[in-house]
C-alpha positions in Angstrom: 150.7 264.1 71.8 152.0 260.6 71.6 150.5 257.1 72.2 152.8 254.2 73.3 151.8 250.5 73.0 153.9 247.9 74.7 153.6 244.1 74.1 155.2 241.5 76.5 156.2 238.2 74.8 157.5 235.0 76.5 160.2 233.1 74.7 159.3 229.4 74.9 160.7 227.3 77.8 163.5 229.8 78.5 161.3 231.9 80.8 162.6 235.1 79.2 160.5 237.9 78.0 160.9 240.6 75.2 159.3 244.0 75.2 158.0 245.3 71.9 157.0 249.0 72.1 155.4 251.1 69.4 155.0 254.9 69.7 152.5 256.9 67.6 153.0 260.6 67.4 150.1 262.9 66.4 149.0 266.5 66.8 145.5 267.7 67.7 144.7 271.3 67.0 143.4 273.2 70.0 140.3 274.2 68.1 139.3 270.5 67.9 139.9 269.6 71.5 136.6 268.6 73.1 134.8 268.5 69.8 132.9 265.4 68.6 135.5 264.9 65.8 138.3 264.3 68.2 136.2 262.1 70.4 135.3 260.0 67.4 139.0 259.9 66.3 140.1 258.8 69.7 137.4 256.1 69.8 138.4 254.8 66.4 142.1 254.7 67.4 141.2 252.9 70.6 139.2 250.3 68.7 142.0 249.8 66.2 144.5 249.4 69.0 142.4 247.0 71.0 141.7 244.9 67.9 145.4 244.8 67.0 146.3 243.7 70.6 143.6 241.0 70.6 144.7 239.8 67.3 148.3 239.4 68.5 147.2 237.7 71.7 145.0 235.2 69.7 147.9 234.5 67.3 150.1 233.7 70.3 147.4 231.5 71.9 147.1 229.5 68.6 150.9 229.0 68.5 150.9 227.8 72.1 148.0 225.5 71.3 149.9 224.0 68.4 153.1 223.5 70.5 151.0 221.9 73.3 149.3 219.6 70.8 152.7 218.6 69.4 154.0 217.9 72.9 151.0 215.7 73.7 151.4 213.8 70.4 155.1 213.2 71.1 154.4 212.0 74.7 151.6 209.7 73.3 154.1 208.2 70.8 156.7 207.7 73.5 154.1 205.9 75.7 153.0 203.8 72.8 156.6 202.8 72.0 157.2 201.9 75.7 154.0 199.9 75.8 154.9 198.0 72.7 158.4 197.3 74.0 156.9 196.0 77.3 154.4 193.8 75.5 157.2 192.4 73.3 159.3 191.6 76.4 156.4 189.9 78.0 155.8 187.8 74.9 159.5 186.9 74.8 159.3 185.8 78.4 156.2 183.8 77.7 157.8 182.0 74.8 161.0 181.3 76.6 159.1 179.9 79.6 157.1 177.6 77.3 160.3 176.4 75.6 162.2 175.8 78.8 159.3 174.1 80.6 158.5 171.7 77.8 161.2 171.4 75.2 164.3 171.6 77.4 163.3 170.0 80.7 161.5 167.0 79.1 164.5 165.9 77.0 166.9 166.4 79.9 164.6 164.3 82.1 164.6 161.6 79.3 168.4 161.6 79.2 168.6 161.3 83.0 166.1 158.5 83.2 167.6 156.5 80.3 171.2 156.9 81.5 170.2 155.8 85.0 168.5 152.7 83.6 171.6 151.9 81.6 173.8 152.1 84.7 171.4 150.2 87.0 170.9 147.3 84.5 174.2 147.3 82.7 174.8 143.6 83.3 171.3 142.4 82.5 170.6 144.3 79.3 171.4 143.0 75.9 174.0 144.8 73.8 171.4 145.6 71.1 169.1 147.3 73.6 172.0 149.2 75.1 173.0 150.5 71.7 169.5 151.6 71.0 169.2 153.5 74.3 172.6 155.1 73.7 171.5 156.2 70.2 168.3 157.7 71.7 170.4 159.6 74.2 172.7 160.9 71.5 169.8 162.0 69.3 168.1 163.8 72.2 171.3 165.5 73.1 171.7 166.7 69.5 168.2 168.1 69.4 168.9 169.9 72.7 172.1 171.4 71.1 170.2 172.6 68.0 167.3 174.0 70.2 169.8 175.8 72.4 171.6 177.3 69.4 168.2 178.6 68.1 167.3 180.1 71.5 170.6 181.9 71.7 170.2 183.2 68.1 166.7 184.5 68.8 167.6 186.1 72.2 170.6 187.8 70.6 168.5 189.6 68.0 165.8 190.7 70.4 168.2 193.6 71.3 167.0 196.5 69.1 170.3 198.4 69.8 172.4 195.6 68.2 174.5 197.0 65.4 174.6 195.1 62.1 176.6 195.7 59.0 175.5 194.6 55.6 177.9 192.7 53.4 177.9 190.7 50.1 177.9 186.9 50.3 177.4 184.0 48.0 174.1 182.2 48.6 175.2 178.9 46.9 178.1 178.8 49.2 176.0 179.6 52.2 173.6 176.7 51.4 176.5 174.3 51.2 177.7 175.4 54.7 174.2 175.0 56.2 174.0 171.5 54.7 177.3 170.6 56.2 176.0 171.4 59.7 173.2 168.8 59.4 175.0 166.2 57.2 175.3 163.7 60.1 171.6 163.9 61.0 170.6 163.7 57.3 172.7 160.6 56.8 171.0 158.9 59.8 167.6 159.5 58.3 168.7 158.7 54.7 167.8 162.2 53.5 169.7 163.8 50.6 170.5 167.5 50.4 170.3 169.1 47.0 171.8 172.6 46.3 170.2 174.2 43.2 171.0 177.8 44.1 172.5 179.4 41.0 176.3 179.7 41.2 177.5 183.2 41.7 174.2 184.6 43.1 175.4 187.3 45.6 173.1 188.9 48.2 174.0 192.2 49.9 172.4 192.0 53.3 172.9 191.2 56.9 174.7 187.8 56.6 174.1 186.2 60.0 170.2 186.7 60.1 170.0 185.2 56.5 172.1 182.3 57.7 169.8 181.8 60.7 166.8 181.7 58.4 168.2 179.0 56.2 169.4 177.1 59.3 165.9 177.0 60.7 164.2 176.1 57.4 166.6 173.1 57.0 166.1 172.1 60.6 162.3 172.2 60.2 162.5 170.2 57.0 164.6 167.5 58.7 162.3 167.3 61.7 159.3 166.6 59.5 160.9 164.5 56.7 161.5 160.7 57.0 163.1 160.2 53.6 163.7 161.9 50.3 165.3 165.1 49.3 165.6 168.6 50.9 166.3 171.1 48.2 167.5 174.7 48.3 167.0 176.5 45.0 167.0 180.1 43.9 168.5 182.9 41.8 168.1 186.5 40.6 164.5 187.7 40.1 162.9 190.9 39.1 163.8 193.5 41.7 165.5 191.0 44.0 166.5 187.4 44.7 164.2 184.4 45.2 165.2 181.5 47.5 163.2 178.3 47.9 163.5 175.5 50.5 161.5 172.4 49.6 161.2 169.0 51.4 159.3 165.8 50.8 158.0 165.5 54.4 154.6 165.2 56.0 153.5 168.7 54.9 151.0 171.0 56.6 147.3 171.8 56.4 145.9 175.2 55.5 145.0 175.8 59.1 148.6 174.9 60.3 150.1 177.3 57.7 147.7 180.1 58.9 148.7 179.4 62.5 152.4 179.6 61.6 152.0 182.9 59.6 149.9 184.5 62.3 151.5 187.4 64.3 149.9 186.0 67.5 151.5 182.5 67.0 152.9 181.4 70.4 155.4 178.6 70.9 153.8 175.4 71.9 155.2 171.9 72.5 152.3 170.5 70.5 153.4 168.5 67.5 152.3 167.8 64.0 151.1 164.2 63.6 152.9 163.4 67.0 156.2 164.5 65.5 158.8 166.6 67.4 158.6 170.4 66.9 158.4 173.4 69.2 157.3 176.2 66.8 160.3 178.3 67.7 161.8 177.9 64.2 159.2 179.9 62.3 159.1 182.6 65.0 162.8 183.1 64.5 162.4 183.0 60.7 159.8 185.7 60.8 161.8 187.9 63.2 165.0 187.6 61.0 163.1 188.2 57.7 161.6 191.4 59.2 165.2 192.4 60.1 166.3 192.1 56.4 163.0 193.5 54.9 162.2 190.1 53.2 158.9 188.4 52.6 158.0 184.7 52.6 155.2 182.4 51.7 154.5 178.7 52.5 153.0 176.2 50.1 152.2 172.8 51.5 149.9 169.8 51.4 149.5 166.9 53.8 151.9 164.1 53.0 153.2 166.0 49.9 155.9 168.1 51.5 156.4 171.8 52.0 158.0 174.6 50.0 159.0 177.9 51.6 159.7 180.8 49.2 161.6 183.9 50.3 162.0 187.1 48.4 164.9 189.4 49.2 164.5 192.9 47.6 167.4 194.5 45.8 169.6 196.3 48.4 173.0 196.7 46.7 175.8 199.1 47.7 177.2 201.5 45.2 180.1 199.2 44.5 180.1 195.5 45.4 183.3 193.9 46.5 185.3 192.0 43.9 184.7 188.7 45.7 181.9 187.7 48.0 183.0 187.3 51.6 183.3 183.6 52.6 181.3 182.3 55.5 183.1 181.0 58.6 183.1 177.3 58.8 180.9 175.7 61.4 177.6 176.1 63.2 175.8 179.4 63.8 176.2 180.9 67.2 
């Protein structure tokens, strides 16, 4: 006599099946046929067989349950990522609308009105007044140029698929090149740039985002400083590099610092002490520092200036190049 057990198994999403068959051969003496012993033996075998089949079925159900749970978790992560990306895009749009509606249109309107006034009253205005109006137009145009550069830098790095390559560059040299961009504006305001970054300090990182951070820190310092020095200092520290940007401007309150450091900070055309500023600078700074895994803190007091300290963790290649790569001359793009 023989007993054959066959188990049908489905293979994942392939919609294919395998057949596992087991055959048990056994002999029952004729003298025992119909006796209580054989009935008991058959009952025990039937119980064992049923138990084994149920155990295999339960095991398969548990496996399917785990697979289903993993699929649900993966879909939930994908939905969360898409939601986050959508919220980020909406925030970008909100910020851009705020900047365009207040900090671009208003200066353009000022240039238009002032230029028209100069043309309409060219013969009746004094030379001194005309020079003053032309200087205001020039300053406003320069501010628009700097703001436009910042907007382009920020939009460019909102693309998460953008490929970046790390490289070694000299921070002292980078500070000098950033200073050269703003030299004319600093001269007008009688502000002196001081580069105290240790000579030969080389950072291995994404160069352009770091340059954008320094660009915005210097621009912020210029916007809120009437006179004095703007200083960049720094050098090697434990497990990384410290960089500090310090000015002697109007400073910030604790509440203003908290607002700038907040993740929910939204661009506004509101100013500090009626001074120009759109808040975009620190949004860009925070985005770029996240990109290079750096951290920063702000220390400031009203009418006593501001100091921003950045820490870049060590991130060196196996072999640094013999010479640090030089920065291209000119403004960031």
